[in-house]
N, C-alpha and C positions, 0 to 999 in steps of 0.2 A: 525321288529315288528312281534311278535309271539302271536298267539291265542292259548289258552289251551282249547282243544277240550272237555274234561270231564266237564269243567265248563259251556260250551255252551249246552252240552248234558243234564245237570241237568234242564236247563230252555228251553228245546226242543220247537221250534216253536215261541219263544219270542226273539225279537231283543235286544241285549245288546250293550251299546254305549261304544266305545273307543275313547280316544283322546290321540294322541301321536306326538312326533316329531322324525322323523327318519333321520339320517345323512347318505347320500348315499356315497358309495365309487365307483368313476367312473374312469376308465383308470388308476388304480393303486393309485389314489389320496386317501389318507386316510380321509381327511376333504374335503368332497364334499358338494353339497347343502343340506340344511335342509328342509325336507317336514313336513308341519304341517298337520297332517292327522286326520280327523274326520270320523269315520266309525261306523256302526252299523253292527253286526254279529248275525246270527241265525243258529242253528242246526236243519235241517229238512230232514229226511229220508236219513241218511247217507251222507248228503251234507251239507256244510257250505255256506250260502249266505252272501255276504258282499255288503254293498252299502254305499255311502258317497262321500266325496270329499277330495281333498288335494290341498295345494297351497305352493308356494316357491317364495321367494324374491331372485332375480337374479341380477347380474350386468354384463353388456356387452358393446359392441361398436355398436353405431348407424350405420346402413347400409348406410346412406345418408352423414352424416357429419363426421363420424369416431370419435365421442367424446364418452367418458365413459358415461353410463346412467344406471339407475336402472329399472328393469321391473319386473312384476309379472306373474307367470304362475298359472293357476287354472285348475283343471280338476275334473270331476265327474266320478264315476265308479259304476258298478254294476256287480258282478261276482258270479259264482257258483264254488264251489270247491267240487268234489266228493271224499269221503273217501273210499280208497281201503282197503280191509281186509289185516291184516298182514300176512295172509297165502299165498296170491297170490304172484307170482314170480315178483320181480322188473325187468323192462325192462332194457336193456343195456344202453339206452340214458337217464335214470333217473340220475339227479345229484341233490341230496338233497332230501327233502321230498315232493317237489312240481314239477310236470311236466305237460307238455301240450300235450294232445292227440287230435288232430284235434282242435275243438273249445271248448274243455272241459279241464279244470284244474283238476288234480288229486293229492292227497297227501296220505301219509301213516303216521301211528303213532297218537300220541295224541297231537302233536303240529303242528299247521299250520303257517309255517314261510312265511311271506308275503313280506320280503325284496326284493327278486328278482322280484316279481310282481311289486312293486312300482318303482324299478329301471328302469324296461322296460317301464312302464307307463310314468315316467319321461322323459326318452329319446325320446319316441314317441311324446311327447307333446311340444318338442322344436319349437320355432317359425322359419320359414324360413328366415324372416327379422326382425331385431330389430330396432326399431325406437325410437329416444328420445322423440319425439312428433309427432302427425300425421300431423302437418304443417311444418315439417322440410324441409328446401329449399335445403340442402345438400351443396356440394362443387362446384365451378365454374369448369367446365371441361377444361377450358384454363389455368387459373392462379392458381387454387387451393384454393382460399379464401373461408372461410366459409360464405355463403350467409345468414346465420341467424344473423350474427353480423353486416355485412357491405356489400354494394353493390360494385361490381368491375366495372372497366371501360372497360372491354373486349367487343368486338363487338359480338353481338348475331347473329350467322348464323344459319338459319334453315336448312341448307344443311347437310345431313349425309355425313361425310368424306369418306364413302365407294363408293359414287357416284361421287367423284371429277374427276376420269378419264373419265366417260361418259360425264361430263360437258365439259371437255377440248375437247373431240372428237366433241361435238356438236358446240363448238365455231369456230372449224377449218373449219367446212363445211359451 
């Protein structure tokens, strides 16, 4: 997603709305997840302010029952991008027109390319655990049956298997 700076400069101080779908390429995958982006951008004092939200429909595997499920990721954002003059020297670590210096994003030129910003935001927003539903019962640790569909006949032991040796020592005494 690219913002044309002269268009924003014409309306300095006023937020302009952009709606877009950005298909990310992650890990060499050409067809990655699609982010639906709603943002507002404004040019203020050699800075571009962006705010809004994005969402993506994903498919993954439930962490408890291992079944395929769909889930949604949503994220809100507010960022400031400082425009550097074209005369200033680019730093060695700049790759593209946007770079990060401390907590500040900087860019050069008349186009603000937000693709890398949204790719990083997407990667940081990944859930640690994916659940098909909040009440998922998961798999039986003994026989492996999916407890969401049927109850197994395994004996439920409350003893952690790591303590079995201590239990045997206690029984001997």
